[in-house]
C-alpha angles and dihedrals in degrees: 000000000000094000093046090047091053092050092048092050093049090050090050091051092049092053092046093049090057090047089055091072091050091048094055091045088053094047091047091068092061131085119230116278126269120190094265095049094044092052091060089083136246147194141244124260130196107229106164103029094168087065089061095067107162093234089059101038118053140026110161087331098313126119113241108214124137116230089231093057095082095160092052090048090053091051092048090052087058098040093097128030130192113231115200111212098242106019142027135243127220117263130214093274095062105019091093088066089068102096125171117251121263089257093059113109103172139343106223124206112202125180141047135329091292091066089045090058090048090052090050092052093049090047090052092051093053094042094045085233102141095169085081086069091059117122117212126220092224119085099237117120116237105241096176114128114220116193139152129205092280096049131079128182124203118187111222110153097161100031093254098159111131092209091225134128091287091058091043089058091045092060097031092112095046114115090172128028119197108194132186138160140148112100095085089050091061092058139025140212123256087230104107095225092054101050096123102136178129097040121208115235090255092051091050091050090052090049092053091049093050095043098048092046090049091052091049090053090048094053097034095114095045135069091240115140117219119210120188112203095186124215117336120224118255122232093227095040092138091070126091124183114206118223113279132157092229104048135054113266110233124177098169093130131133095263097052098040092046089053091047091051094047095054091041091055090045091056093043094053090050090062109070095197094058121082111220123208117180109209096157101092091040091064101027096070091055100034091128087074091067107128095216101022090258112051140037134238125157127022101006098034090047093055091047090054092048091050091052092047092049094053092044091051092051094047100059 
């Protein structure tokens, strides 16, 4: 079995290597993505299959890449690419060319840990620090915040901003706001003071409506651009905990989060001043590649960051 498996894998890699040329020829015909063209959907392509050697890739769903193996990490970050159906996104080789305009003060990331991981991936791209893309084999979530002088991160898991003068000052330097929320609203903590969920789909839709309108009012007198990234997929979205007094209730499954994202995008598109970027389906189809069963690093998180950068660059 071992020998046959090796031969089969080598044959698979050979076929995929030939397909790589066809993939890049196909992509070359497309223009870079704008928001509207990116939101028309896409699919994943294997580009460097030999970098997805089974002994490196998976161990109970976790990517096995040593932090010291920077070259391997870089290759892993490029092993899969996301191909939108009618446009193309920048890849690692040219993403650094995407510089913010002279009028850009800060790009602000507001939301939960999903937006923190997106900020880390974008930071890594600009710093050429691909070890940030590394996925660990342990199950701990990376809570490190990576930012440069043009990046600002505001934690807001439950959408607790008061939208007052304090918050207006907090985002005063933001030229771009990238906003997401939703996962926390599909579950709730066992701590009595934090039992705020789960939200029904209708309640979540109303929250999105209120939040986006409040942000628009807050930035009305500024040139700040507001991007709503919707609800991110969850690595363990196949699970569903039934209500029980002794365990945490968690409804972050595919059905609920997909419904959240759908109504969130519906609200977003109804507000002409909000830019809507749907990342849910991009990550949902490959959620098994989550490094900690909740968040994404390479290759999925990398491609999400590149998609966001591409649309930002083409929306100056």
